[in-house]
N, C-alpha and C positions, 0 to 999 in steps of 0.2 A: 508557433514559438515555444521552444521546450526550456524547463526550466527544471530545477532540481529542489525537492524538499528533502531535508532529514531534521525532524523535530526531536526535540529532546530527549521524548519518549521512544523514537525511532533513530537511537543513536548507535554507532558503529558499536559492534560487539569486538571486546578485545580477544583476540586470539591467543594471546600469550599471558595468560592469568597466572602466576606462578609456577610456570613451567609443565601446568597441566596439559594433558592430552587433548587432543580436539578430535571428534568424530565427524563424519563426514557432513551431517545437519548442520552441525554448529558452524562448519569453515564454510559452508554454501554463501552464495551471494544472493541476496534477498532485494536487490536495487530492481524495481519493476517500472518500466515505462508505463504510465497510464495514458491511454490516448481517447479523447473524447470525441467519438464520431456519429454522434446524437443529433446534432443542429442546433441543440441548446447548451447556453451555458452551465456546466456544472457549480454550483455554488458551495458544495460540502463533500469531502470525501473522507470514508472511515475505512480501516482494516483492523479486525480483530481476529484472534486464535480462533477457530473453529471450535464450536462444542462450548462456547461461552454464551453467557446470557446478557451482555452488554456490551455496548460498541467502544472504542477507546476514542480518543479525543478527535475531533475534526482535523484531520492533517492537513488541509488548505488553508485554514483559519480565516485571516482577513482577506486570503486571495480567491481567484474564482478561475475556472479552466474554460477558456471560450470554446466554444466548439469548432472542431478542427485543429485545436491545439494539443499537447502533450506534454507531460510533467514526469520525471524522474523520481521516483520516492523509494526511499530505504526502508522496507517493511520489516525491520528488524526491531522486535520489541526486547531482546534480551533472553529469551525462552527458549531459542533454541530449536522453537518450531518450524514447519515448513507450511503446516496447511490454515489457511487464513480464510476468511468471510470478508469480502469487500463490498460496501455501498455508497453509491452516488445519490446526490440530492441535487434535484435539476432547480433551474429557477422557476419553472412552473410548479414544483413542490412534487413532481413525481421522485419516488424513491426505485432505486434499482440496484435489488440485492443479488448477489452470486457467491453462492457458497462453495467452500472446499477448493478455492484456489492454492496450489503448490507453488509458493513464490520461491522456492529453491530449485526450480524448474523452469519457469517462463521468465524471459525477459520482458516482455510486453504484454499489456492485458487491454482488449479495446471495449468501452463500452459505444454499443450501437443501438440503432434505433429498434 
């Protein structure tokens, strides 16, 4: 089952703000399909701009991402940045972190065993 999340923090970036010019990073598509190929249910998912000391809110919220499922997530926090760190938390408490994901260049990201 594929779902689409677009939380308030990760809302769409307006590209036509007062006629301002937009560079290629700001215009990039940041929607990433997150695939859970771990065999376990993902209960939390975080995406934060790299080189920060904290994680943003749990994008899944009350939802879960079952093993074998995927979800489309708009990883746009309005900063214009492309490099994010991802963290998945699974039903058994295991946390998997991937640093330096370029969300402007990838369309899918797979959590694997």
